[in-house]
MARPAKOL-827294 format. One record per residue: residue number from 1; residue in one letter; chain; x, y negated, z of N, C-alpha, C in turn. Coordinates in Angstrom, 3 decimals. Example, Ala and Ser with C-alpha at 12.3 -4.5 7.8 and 13.67 -1.06 7.14 Angstrom:
! MARPAKOL-827294
 seq type mol      n.x      n.y      n.z     ca.x     ca.y     ca.z      c.x      c.y      c.z
   1    a   A   13.190    5.690    7.800   12.300    4.500    7.800   13.200    3.300    7.800
   2    s   A   12.850    2.250    7.080   13.670    1.060    7.140   12.900   -0.030    7.870
//
This chain:
! MARPAKOL-827294
 seq type mol      n.x      n.y      n.z     ca.x     ca.y     ca.z      c.x      c.y      c.z
   1    m   A   12.521  -60.350   75.464   13.912  -60.351   75.049   14.439  -61.777   75.124
   2    g   A   15.663  -61.890   75.578   16.300  -63.201   75.613   16.742  -63.641   74.225
   3    a   A   17.148  -64.874   74.138   17.610  -65.432   72.861   18.865  -64.710   72.375
   4    l   A   18.956  -64.541   71.073   20.130  -63.944   70.425   20.882  -65.036   69.668
   5    a   A   22.201  -65.098   69.826   22.998  -66.053   69.058   22.926  -65.723   67.571
   6    k   A   22.960  -64.453   67.238   22.849  -63.953   65.864   22.110  -62.630   65.907
   7    l   A   21.414  -62.295   64.850   20.737  -61.013   64.744   21.729  -59.975   64.233
   8    p   A   22.005  -58.946   65.026   22.907  -57.904   64.523   22.153  -57.013   63.542
   9    i   A   22.676  -56.886   62.351   22.065  -56.030   61.337   23.141  -55.133   60.743
  10    f   A   22.709  -54.068   60.121   23.630  -53.160   59.456   23.216  -53.106   57.996
  11    l   A   24.068  -53.573   57.124   23.767  -53.784   55.722   24.197  -52.587   54.882
  12    d   A   23.269  -52.076   54.081   23.573  -50.974   53.166   24.252  -51.544   51.917
  13    l   A   25.533  -51.281   51.771   26.276  -51.773   50.606   26.651  -50.656   49.638
  14    d   A   26.132  -49.454   49.854   26.494  -48.322   49.020   26.221  -48.608   47.553
  15    a   A   27.280  -48.561   46.747   27.241  -48.764   45.296   26.800  -50.174   44.895
  16    k   A   26.828  -51.101   45.837   26.467  -52.490   45.520   27.730  -53.302   45.279
  17    r   A   27.572  -54.372   44.520   28.701  -55.208   44.123   29.013  -56.253   45.185
  18    a   A   30.298  -56.375   45.513   30.772  -57.386   46.458   31.836  -58.230   45.767
  19    v   A   31.711  -59.541   45.896   32.673  -60.481   45.315   33.607  -60.951   46.428
  20    v   A   34.912  -60.854   46.187   35.904  -61.356   47.140   36.820  -62.317   46.401
  21    a   A   36.855  -63.567   46.880   37.734  -64.577   46.287   38.911  -64.791   47.223
  22    g   A   40.091  -64.510   46.717   41.304  -64.689   47.506   42.100  -63.408   47.575
  23    g   A   43.412  -63.547   47.515   44.287  -62.381   47.537   45.102  -62.263   48.804
  24    t   A   44.644  -62.886   49.876   45.391  -62.928   51.134   45.231  -61.642   51.939
  25    a   A   46.038  -61.522   52.981   45.925  -60.384   53.887   44.561  -60.390   54.575
  26    a   A   44.070  -61.570   54.957   42.757  -61.659   55.599   41.655  -61.206   54.649
  27    a   A   41.740  -61.611   53.386   40.752  -61.179   52.394   40.857  -59.675   52.153
  28    a   A   42.067  -59.133   52.200   42.271  -57.692   52.006   41.577  -56.906   53.119
  29    w   A   41.706  -57.388   54.360   41.071  -56.700   55.494   39.558  -56.671   55.314
  30    k   A   38.963  -57.787   54.926   37.516  -57.842   54.730   37.104  -57.003   53.514
  31    a   A   37.896  -57.033   52.457   37.594  -56.223   51.268   37.626  -54.737   51.616
  32    e   A   38.554  -54.356   52.471   38.638  -52.956   52.891   37.389  -52.552   53.679
  33    l   A   36.894  -53.446   54.537   35.654  -53.175   55.272   34.478  -52.999   54.311
  34    l   A   34.392  -53.883   53.325   33.301  -53.797   52.345   33.362  -52.477   51.577
  35    a   A   34.564  -52.087   51.156   34.727  -50.827   50.431   34.403  -49.634   51.329
  36    a   A   34.799  -49.704   52.602   34.500  -48.623   53.542   32.991  -48.447   53.717
  37    a   A   32.246  -49.535   53.529   30.784  -49.480   53.616   30.152  -49.064   52.286
  38    g   A   30.971  -48.723   51.303   30.465  -48.210   50.033   30.344  -49.213   48.914
  39    a   A   30.717  -50.468   49.166   30.593  -51.501   48.127   31.619  -51.290   47.014
  40    r   A   31.252  -51.763   45.831   32.188  -51.859   44.709   32.742  -53.283   44.774
  41    v   A   33.967  -53.410   45.229   34.554  -54.717   45.529   35.326  -55.245   44.324
  42    e   A   34.983  -56.473   43.942   35.678  -57.153   42.844   36.486  -58.298   43.432
  43    i   A   37.792  -58.265   43.203   38.706  -59.275   43.742   38.991  -60.319   42.663
  44    f   A   38.868  -61.578   43.044   39.206  -62.704   42.169   40.307  -63.483   42.872
  45    a   A   41.533  -63.385   42.360   42.663  -64.066   42.993   43.812  -64.197   42.013
  46    a   A   44.435  -65.368   42.018   45.597  -65.598   41.158   46.850  -64.972   41.761
  47    h   A   46.955  -65.016   43.093   48.123  -64.476   43.785   47.664  -63.432   44.791
  48    l   A   48.343  -62.291   44.797   47.988  -61.198   45.697   49.112  -60.961   46.694
  49    t   A   48.760  -60.892   47.984   49.750  -60.503   48.987   50.033  -59.019   48.826
  50    d   A   51.075  -58.555   49.489   51.381  -57.124   49.450   50.211  -56.293   49.968
  51    e   A   49.539  -56.798   51.017   48.394  -56.072   51.576   47.283  -55.919   50.549
  52    m   A   46.989  -57.002   49.831   45.920  -56.942   48.841   46.337  -56.076   47.653
  53    s   A   47.575  -56.203   47.208   48.045  -55.367   46.088   47.943  -53.890   46.432
  54    s   A   48.357  -53.534   47.621   48.295  -52.144   48.066   46.856  -51.659   48.150
  55    l   A   45.987  -52.495   48.674   44.577  -52.143   48.776   43.966  -51.919   47.396
  56    i   A   44.286  -52.791   46.468   43.759  -52.655   45.105   44.262  -51.359   44.475
  57    e   A   45.528  -51.044   44.675   46.071  -49.790   44.129   45.326  -48.581   44.681
  58    r   A   45.092  -48.567   45.991   44.369  -47.447   46.616   42.916  -47.422   46.145
  59    g   A   42.271  -48.597   46.092   40.865  -48.675   45.700   40.631  -48.402   44.237
  60    a   A   41.617  -48.696   43.411   41.460  -48.467   41.976   41.321  -46.980   41.675
  61    a   A   41.879  -46.131   42.533   41.812  -44.691   42.310   40.376  -44.183   42.290
  62    d   A   39.521  -44.728   43.136   38.129  -44.279   43.150   37.161  -45.332   42.624
  63    g   A   37.695  -46.448   42.139   36.861  -47.491   41.556   36.178  -48.393   42.565
  64    s   A   36.536  -48.257   43.851   35.855  -49.057   44.862   36.366  -50.493   44.931
  65    i   A   37.602  -50.721   44.503   38.189  -52.065   44.549   38.927  -52.327   43.247
  66    t   A   38.576  -53.440   42.599   39.262  -53.801   41.359   39.629  -55.280   41.374
  67    h   A   40.756  -55.573   40.748   41.179  -56.966   40.570   40.610  -57.404   39.231
  68    v   A   39.578  -58.238   39.279   38.821  -58.586   38.085   39.411  -59.787   37.361
  69    g   A   39.840  -60.777   38.109   40.354  -61.975   37.468   41.104  -62.852   38.440
  70    s   A   41.693  -63.925   37.898   42.498  -64.792   38.741   41.668  -65.849   39.453
  71    h   A   40.492  -66.162   38.933   39.666  -67.199   39.554   38.198  -66.797   39.509
  72    w   A   37.481  -67.123   40.548   36.043  -66.879   40.567   35.337  -68.079   39.921
  73    t   A   34.157  -67.830   39.411   33.281  -68.879   38.903   31.894  -68.613   39.487
  74    p   A   31.025  -69.596   39.474   29.671  -69.346   39.972   28.977  -68.173   39.273
  75    a   A   29.307  -67.922   38.032   28.670  -66.835   37.281   28.945  -65.459   37.882
  76    v   A   30.075  -65.291   38.581   30.403  -63.968   39.141   29.472  -63.583   40.287
  77    m   A   28.721  -64.543   40.804   27.794  -64.256   41.905   26.571  -63.483   41.431
  78    s   A   26.246  -63.595   40.157   25.055  -62.940   39.627   25.132  -61.428   39.849
  79    g   A   24.127  -60.893   40.519   24.064  -59.454   40.753   24.876  -58.966   41.937
  80    a   A   25.552  -59.862   42.634   26.331  -59.448   43.806   25.407  -59.293   45.009
  81    a   A   25.755  -58.378   45.886   24.998  -58.180   47.120   25.564  -59.037   48.245
  82    i   A   26.856  -59.338   48.147   27.539  -60.048   49.214   28.773  -60.727   48.620
  83    a   A   29.173  -61.856   49.208   30.338  -62.581   48.697   31.184  -63.057   49.873
  84    l   A   32.471  -63.029   49.664   33.419  -63.393   50.707   34.569  -64.163   50.078
  85    a   A   35.045  -65.183   50.774   36.184  -65.952   50.251   37.163  -66.284   51.356
  86    d   A   38.425  -66.327   50.989   39.452  -66.927   51.834   39.857  -68.188   51.081
  87    a   A   39.111  -69.257   51.332   39.271  -70.503   50.585   40.515  -71.261   51.034
  88    e   A   41.180  -71.871   50.065   42.398  -72.630   50.362   42.095  -73.967   51.022
  89    d   A   40.911  -74.533   50.742   40.578  -75.840   51.319   39.066  -75.967   51.463
  90    e   A   38.640  -77.068   52.067   37.219  -77.304   52.315   36.417  -77.392   51.017
  91    q   A   36.998  -77.989   49.991   36.284  -78.134   48.717   35.974  -76.771   48.116
  92    e   A   36.967  -75.869   48.108   36.729  -74.535   47.568   35.715  -73.785   48.433
  93    a   A   35.822  -73.931   49.753   34.875  -73.271   50.659   33.449  -73.730   50.370
  94    a   A   33.263  -75.030   50.234   31.928  -75.581   49.965   31.408  -75.111   48.606
  95    s   A   32.263  -75.117   47.601   31.853  -74.684   46.259   31.468  -73.212   46.247
  96    f   A   32.256  -72.392   46.921   31.978  -70.955   46.979   30.653  -70.698   47.684
  97    a   A   30.468  -71.329   48.830   29.225  -71.140   49.597   28.012  -71.612   48.800
  98    e   A   28.138  -72.731   48.121   27.032  -73.256   47.318   26.700  -72.313   46.161
  99    a   A   27.728  -71.804   45.481   27.496  -70.878   44.370   26.812  -69.603   44.860
 100    a   A   27.245  -69.098   45.996   26.617  -67.897   46.556   25.160  -68.175   46.926
 101    r   A   24.926  -69.269   47.617   23.555  -69.646   48.016   22.655  -69.789   46.790
 102    d   A   23.154  -70.476   45.758   22.375  -70.688   44.542   22.008  -69.366   43.870
 103    a   A   22.880  -68.357   44.014   22.628  -67.044   43.411   21.851  -66.125   44.350
 104    g   A   21.552  -66.602   45.558   20.828  -65.777   46.520   21.682  -64.707   47.161
 105    v   A   22.984  -64.974   47.254   23.937  -64.002   47.790   24.421  -64.476   49.159
 106    q   A   24.359  -63.585   50.138   24.883  -63.903   51.464   26.401  -64.021   51.375
 107    c   A   26.958  -65.058   52.038   28.401  -65.244   51.923   29.054  -65.523   53.264
 108    n   A   30.352  -65.269   53.284   31.211  -65.541   54.427   32.486  -66.163   53.882
 109    v   A   32.895  -67.273   54.470   34.169  -67.892   54.123   35.044  -67.760   55.362
 110    i   A   36.113  -67.012   55.232   36.966  -66.653   56.368   37.438  -67.903   57.114
 111    d   A   37.223  -67.879   58.430   37.660  -68.940   59.352   37.041  -70.305   59.059
 112    k   A   35.904  -70.324   58.361   35.189  -71.572   58.097   33.706  -71.338   58.374
 113    p   A   33.330  -71.290   59.662   31.960  -70.922   60.025   30.875  -71.817   59.437
 114    a   A   31.187  -73.047   59.127   30.175  -73.947   58.570   29.668  -73.448   57.213
 115    y   A   30.437  -72.605   56.544   30.072  -72.108   55.220   29.615  -70.650   55.232
 116    c   A   29.426  -70.104   56.425   29.095  -68.681   56.551   27.615  -68.461   56.819
 117    q   A   27.050  -67.498   56.128   25.684  -67.072   56.403   25.670  -65.823   57.273
 118    f   A   26.812  -65.205   57.444   26.942  -64.058   58.333   28.372  -64.033   58.859
 119    q   A   28.574  -63.263   59.909   29.897  -63.122   60.517   30.279  -61.651   60.575
 120    f   A   31.560  -61.413   60.615   32.072  -60.078   60.881   32.397  -60.017   62.370
 121    g   A   31.925  -59.003   63.056   32.278  -58.817   64.456   33.325  -57.724   64.580
 122    s   A   33.600  -57.345   65.799   34.467  -56.187   66.040   33.637  -54.931   65.807
 123    i   A   34.280  -53.885   65.331   33.566  -52.668   64.949   34.173  -51.456   65.636
 124    v   A   33.300  -50.638   66.220   33.688  -49.310   66.687   33.139  -48.356   65.635
 125    n   A   34.040  -47.649   64.946   33.636  -46.799   63.834   33.727  -45.330   64.201
 126    r   A   32.574  -44.753   64.432   32.434  -43.312   64.590   31.333  -42.890   63.615
 127    s   A   31.470  -43.357   62.383   30.430  -43.219   61.372   29.948  -41.781   61.270
 128    p   A   28.645  -41.588   61.304   27.578  -42.546   61.090   27.209  -43.394   62.308
 129    v   A   27.820  -43.157   63.438   27.586  -44.013   64.603   28.518  -45.217   64.477
 130    v   A   27.933  -46.403   64.372   28.717  -47.631   64.213   28.201  -48.643   65.233
 131    i   A   29.128  -49.239   65.957   28.767  -50.243   66.958   29.403  -51.562   66.557
 132    g   A   28.579  -52.599   66.451   29.060  -53.937   66.129   29.064  -54.800   67.382
 133    i   A   30.110  -55.598   67.546   30.255  -56.457   68.715   30.508  -57.878   68.244
 134    s   A   29.711  -58.804   68.754   29.867  -60.199   68.375   29.918  -61.088   69.604
 135    t   A   30.724  -62.120   69.521   30.724  -63.173   70.542   30.299  -64.490   69.897
 136    d   A   29.663  -64.409   68.741   29.215  -65.575   67.980   30.377  -66.508   67.647
 137    g   A   31.555  -65.925   67.476   32.733  -66.710   67.126   33.368  -67.429   68.296
 138    a   A   32.763  -67.348   69.477   33.272  -68.085   70.630   34.557  -67.484   71.199
 139    a   A   34.660  -66.151   71.160   35.808  -65.499   71.790   36.136  -64.184   71.083
 140    p   A   36.707  -64.247   69.883   37.020  -63.014   69.157   37.903  -62.049   69.948
 141    i   A   38.797  -62.570   70.761   39.670  -61.697   71.557   38.847  -60.902   72.558
 142    l   A   37.809  -61.519   73.131   36.918  -60.802   74.038   36.199  -59.686   73.293
 143    g   A   35.711  -59.962   72.082   35.064  -58.930   71.272   36.003  -57.762   71.006
 144    q   A   37.271  -58.058   70.725   38.260  -57.003   70.481   38.527  -56.202   71.747
 145    a   A   38.560  -56.868   72.896   38.773  -56.172   74.167   37.600  -55.233   74.468
 146    i   A   36.393  -55.701   74.199   35.216  -54.859   74.401   35.270  -53.659   73.466
 147    r   A   35.661  -53.902   72.206   35.784  -52.799   71.238   36.761  -51.748   71.741
 148    r   A   37.934  -52.188   72.204   38.934  -51.231   72.702   38.383  -50.417   73.866
 149    r   A   37.644  -51.049   74.753   37.065  -50.354   75.907   36.048  -49.315   75.449
 150    i   A   35.170  -49.699   74.533   34.165  -48.753   74.034   34.838  -47.588   73.327
 151    e   A   35.892  -47.871   72.558   36.599  -46.791   71.851   37.177  -45.770   72.823
 152    t   A   37.608  -46.208   73.999   38.142  -45.246   74.973   37.019  -44.419   75.601
 153    l   A   35.810  -44.967   75.650   34.683  -44.267   76.261   33.935  -43.365   75.292
 154    l   A   33.986  -43.690   74.024   33.209  -42.979   73.011   34.139  -42.064   72.206
 155    p   A   34.069  -40.761   72.421   35.015  -39.859   71.749   34.800  -39.825   70.234
 156    p   A   35.864  -39.601   69.487   35.720  -39.494   68.034   34.717  -38.418   67.605
 157    a   A   34.550  -37.382   68.421   33.628  -36.290   68.081   32.174  -36.754   68.039
 158    i   A   31.872  -37.935   68.544   30.496  -38.445   68.468   30.068  -38.574   67.003
 159    a   A   31.036  -38.741   66.108   30.724  -38.790   64.669   30.113  -37.461   64.221
 160    d   A   30.641  -36.349   64.724   30.083  -35.036   64.387   28.647  -34.912   64.897
 161    w   A   28.401  -35.399   66.109   27.049  -35.382   66.666   26.111  -36.223   65.796
 162    g   A   26.577  -37.361   65.345   25.766  -38.212   64.490   25.425  -37.543   63.174
 163    r   A   26.416  -36.883   62.566   26.160  -36.178   61.303   25.190  -35.019   61.503
 164    l   A   25.348  -34.291   62.622   24.438  -33.189   62.923   23.015  -33.714   63.123
 165    a   A   22.877  -34.788   63.882   21.551  -35.364   64.126   20.895  -35.786   62.814
 166    k   A   21.680  -36.358   61.921   21.142  -36.778   60.620   20.671  -35.558   59.817
 167    a   A   21.466  -34.489   59.882   21.139  -33.286   59.111   19.870  -32.598   59.609
 168    v   A   19.599  -32.640   60.917   18.450  -31.910   61.458   17.267  -32.823   61.789
 169    r   A   17.387  -34.103   61.548   16.337  -35.046   61.933   14.974  -34.685   61.354
 170    r   A   14.917  -34.435   60.067   13.635  -34.118   59.425   13.050  -32.824   59.990
 171    i   A   13.881  -31.814   60.143   13.403  -30.527   60.668   12.823  -30.717   62.066
 172    v   A   13.523  -31.432   62.912   13.068  -31.677   64.278   11.785  -32.479   64.288
 173    s   A   11.730  -33.543   63.493   10.524  -34.394   63.498    9.312  -33.667   62.914
 174    d   A    9.536  -32.725   62.000    8.429  -31.940   61.452    7.878  -30.950   62.480
 175    k   A    8.728  -30.486   63.379    8.323  -29.447   64.345    7.848  -29.991   65.682
 176    l   A    8.320  -31.200   66.048    7.962  -31.749   67.357    7.077  -32.976   67.203
 177    p   A    6.117  -33.125   68.121    5.319  -34.357   68.066    6.167  -35.562   68.476
 178    n   A    5.698  -36.751   68.114    6.446  -37.981   68.467    6.635  -38.072   69.965
//
């Protein structure tokens, strides 16, 4: 195998706690992704954009997204599975990343790769079939173009096939040799 810029992994966030610092539209988009993956998202922000306010209202209905406080502290990292920030400046980005690292929590600071332990790529969602696309931050527009192309090739019904395969996997593996 050739060298990989990053290892693509799929993280199980079901019922796990995610910390999001920032009330911006960019933070709202990432918080929505975390909630879609099953995380219980806690938002720490003094000011909320319309996008974030709307997301919190929708998420509050099922408890997946809550506005916990106006400011994050290092203590909020305890017990979190993942942390994300839309930091206003380099100092906040560095402090957030350090607090997450100290707590053993993987973190991402939006648009500040020096403080990120992971990246978000483009996603083709036909859950349970999920395809992640990364350009290692070099060309996000290229990643989006690839995503659009794959979406045209992969029908939405592939999700039904994925669910069926999951439902019969044990039965099939019990009856057929490897």
